[in-house]
C-alpha positions in Angstrom: 11.7 1.3 -20.2 13.1 -0.1 -16.7 10.2 -1.0 -13.9 11.0 1.9 -12.0 9.9 4.5 -14.7 7.1 2.0 -15.9 5.7 2.1 -12.4 5.9 5.9 -12.4 4.6 6.4 -15.5 1.2 3.8 -14.3 0.5 6.2 -11.4 0.8 9.3 -12.8 -2.1 7.8 -15.4 -4.4 6.8 -12.7 -7.6 8.8 -12.7 -7.8 11.6 -10.3 -9.9 9.5 -7.5 -7.1 6.8 -7.7 -4.3 8.9 -7.3 -6.1 10.7 -3.8 -6.4 7.3 -2.7 -2.8 6.7 -3.0 -1.9 10.0 -1.9 -3.8 9.4 1.6 -2.3 5.8 1.5 1.1 7.4 1.1 0.6 10.3 3.8 -0.3 7.4 6.5 2.1 5.1 5.7 4.6 7.4 4.7 4.6 10.8 5.7 2.9 10.6 9.7 5.2 7.6 11.1 8.1 10.8 10.6 6.1 12.4 12.8 5.9 9.6 15.3 9.5 8.0 14.7 10.0 7.5 18.3 7.4 4.3 18.5 8.0 1.2 17.1 4.9 1.1 15.3 6.0 3.6 13.2 8.7 2.3 11.9 7.3 -0.8 11.4 4.7 0.8 9.2 7.5 2.7 7.0 9.3 -0.9 6.4 6.6 -2.4 5.4 5.6 0.7 3.4 8.9 0.9 1.6 9.5 -3.1 1.4 5.8 -2.8 -0.2 6.8 0.3 -2.6 10.0 -2.3 -3.7 8.1 -4.8 -4.5 5.8 -3.5 -6.5 8.6 -2.5 -8.9 10.0 -5.7 -9.4 6.2 -6.9 -10.1 6.1 -4.2 -12.5 9.4 -5.2 -14.0 8.4 -9.0 -14.4 4.5 -8.8 -15.1 4.4 -5.0 -16.4 1.4 -2.6 -15.0 -1.2 -5.9 -14.6 -3.1 -6.5 -11.6 -1.0 -9.1 -10.1 0.6 -5.7 -8.1 -1.8 -6.0 -5.7 0.7 -8.8 -4.2 2.8 -6.1 -3.8 0.8 -5.1 -0.2 0.8 -8.6 1.0 3.3 -7.4 4.2 0.2 -5.3 5.1 -1.6 -8.2 6.1 0.7 -9.0 9.3 1.5 -5.2 9.5 -2.4 -4.6 9.8 -2.5 -7.9 12.7 0.1 -6.4 14.6 -1.1 -3.0 14.9 -4.5 -4.5 15.8 -2.7 -6.3 18.5 -0.9 -3.2 19.7 -4.4 -1.1 19.7 -4.8 -2.0 23.8 -1.8 0.3 24.5 -2.9 3.3 22.7 -6.6 4.1 23.5 -7.9 6.2 19.8 -8.4 9.2 22.1 -4.7 10.1 21.5 -3.7 11.1 17.9 -1.2 8.5 18.0 -4.0 5.7 18.6 -6.3 7.5 16.0 -3.3 7.6 13.6 -3.0 4.0 14.1 -6.5 3.1 13.5 -6.6 4.9 10.6 -3.8 2.7 9.0 -5.3 -0.3 9.8 -8.7 0.8 7.9 -7.1 2.7 5.3 -4.8 -0.5 4.7 -7.3 -3.2 5.3 -9.8 -1.5 2.4 -6.7 -1.3 0.0 -6.1 -5.1 0.8 -9.2 -5.8 0.1 -8.9 -4.4 -3.4 -5.9 -5.8 -3.8 -6.8 -9.4 -3.3 -9.5 -8.7 -5.6 -7.1 -7.6 -8.4 -5.2 -10.8 -7.5 -7.9 -12.9 -7.8 -8.9 -11.6 -11.5 -5.3 -11.4 -12.7 -5.6 -15.7 -11.8 -8.5 -15.8 -13.3 -7.2 -14.6 -16.8 -7.4 -10.5 -16.5 -3.1 -10.4 -17.5 -3.7 -7.0 -19.6 -2.0 -4.3 -18.3 -4.6 -1.9 -16.5 -2.4 1.0 -17.9 -2.1 2.0 -21.4 1.1 3.1 -22.2 1.7 4.3 -26.1 
């Protein structure tokens, strides 16, 4: 099974709650930026999202569907820092300002989960987190 196929199959095997969480992340990082495509921050969010997606596929190919996939979002660290630095230009009372804040909050929550997964991998939890027949 190639890396992209394995990654996609793994994503579909997550429990419904995890899939819902991933859907929300995709909406704020991939769909909403298209609405605000005339803003630099939206471009940067899209670039970070697609670069992370590509990295997730590469990691899946090398390590399988394991907790090391948490490294796939490491680009969100500078993204979140950058977006925080831009908040002064976009009040929370505007839709764009609300979107930026939602990206910061949701991606930060995801990063906490990802960091914990990578720590668990480093401690020896290296089995695949999704069973493939």
